[in-house]
C-alpha positions in Angstrom: -95.8 118.1 30.7 -93.9 120.4 28.2 -94.7 123.9 26.5 -92.6 125.4 24.0 -93.4 128.8 22.9 -91.3 130.4 20.3 -90.7 133.8 19.0 -88.7 135.8 16.7 -90.0 134.9 13.8 -91.1 137.9 10.9 -90.0 139.6 7.5 -86.6 140.0 6.3 -84.8 140.6 2.7 -82.7 138.7 1.4 -79.2 138.6 3.6 -80.7 139.9 6.4 -80.5 138.2 9.6 -83.1 137.2 12.3 -83.0 135.4 15.5 -85.5 132.5 16.7 -86.2 131.7 20.7 -87.9 128.8 22.2 -88.4 129.0 25.8 -89.9 125.6 27.8 -92.0 125.1 30.6 -91.1 121.8 32.5 -88.6 119.3 33.9 -86.1 117.8 32.2 -84.6 120.8 29.6 -81.1 120.1 30.5 -81.2 116.3 30.0 -83.3 117.0 26.4 -82.1 117.0 23.1 -83.4 120.4 21.7 -84.3 120.8 17.7 -85.2 123.9 15.0 -87.5 121.9 12.0 -89.3 124.1 9.3 -92.0 123.3 6.8 -92.0 125.1 4.0 -95.5 125.8 1.8 -95.6 122.4 -0.5 -92.9 121.0 1.2 -92.1 117.9 4.2 -91.2 119.6 7.4 -87.2 119.4 8.0 -84.8 118.9 10.4 -83.0 122.6 10.7 -80.7 122.6 13.5 -80.1 119.9 16.6 -78.4 120.3 20.0 -78.4 117.5 22.2 -77.9 117.2 25.7 -74.4 117.0 25.9 -74.2 120.3 23.8 -73.4 118.2 19.9 -74.4 120.3 17.5 -75.9 119.2 13.8 -77.2 121.6 10.9 -78.9 120.5 7.6 -76.8 121.5 5.0 -78.8 123.9 3.4 -77.8 126.5 6.9 -74.3 125.0 7.7 -72.1 128.6 7.9 -75.0 130.9 8.2 -77.9 129.4 11.2 -75.9 128.8 14.8 -78.1 126.8 17.3 -77.9 127.5 21.4 -78.9 126.0 24.4 -79.1 127.9 27.4 -80.1 125.0 30.4 -80.5 127.8 33.4 -83.1 129.7 31.5 -84.7 126.6 29.7 -84.1 128.0 26.0 -83.3 127.2 22.7 -82.4 130.0 19.8 -81.7 129.6 16.3 -79.3 132.7 14.6 -80.0 133.0 11.3 -77.5 135.1 9.1 -77.7 135.4 5.3 -80.8 134.8 4.9 -81.9 133.4 1.6 -85.8 133.5 0.0 -85.9 129.8 0.2 -85.5 130.0 4.4 -89.3 131.0 4.0 -91.3 128.6 6.2 -92.8 128.0 9.8 -90.1 127.2 11.9 -90.9 124.6 14.9 -89.0 124.5 18.3 -88.9 120.4 19.1 -87.9 119.0 22.9 -86.9 115.0 22.9 -86.4 113.1 26.0 -85.7 109.2 24.7 -86.2 108.1 28.8 -88.9 110.3 29.7 -90.9 109.4 25.9 -91.2 113.2 25.6 -91.6 114.7 21.8 -93.2 118.1 22.1 -93.2 120.5 19.6 -94.0 124.9 19.7 -96.9 126.3 17.7 -94.6 127.7 14.8 -93.4 130.8 13.6 -93.7 132.7 10.9 -89.9 133.3 8.9 -90.7 135.3 5.4 -87.6 136.2 3.2 -88.1 138.5 0.6 -85.8 138.6 -2.6 
């Protein structure tokens, strides 16, 4: 059983920064793929950033150069550093852990990020 707990959301002005953190309980963290997704009001959930078990990262075009995902296997955490925030980044952000071999696809409860103009 995997449990993910996010923290770090909040209200920030455009141009500001926030850092989201997600801590995972359970096994297989170091061999899992990790990601951050978001759902804006009235929109579908979308991928923001992912990092594979090997450390390869991928970002949505809309956040490239502004956001950075990082994993710390020893502590079981994945973070999302968000800089130069824009009002269109406003959404609920979710942490995700996937382990294909173990058939794990776990989600956190979500954390609200609101960027004011």
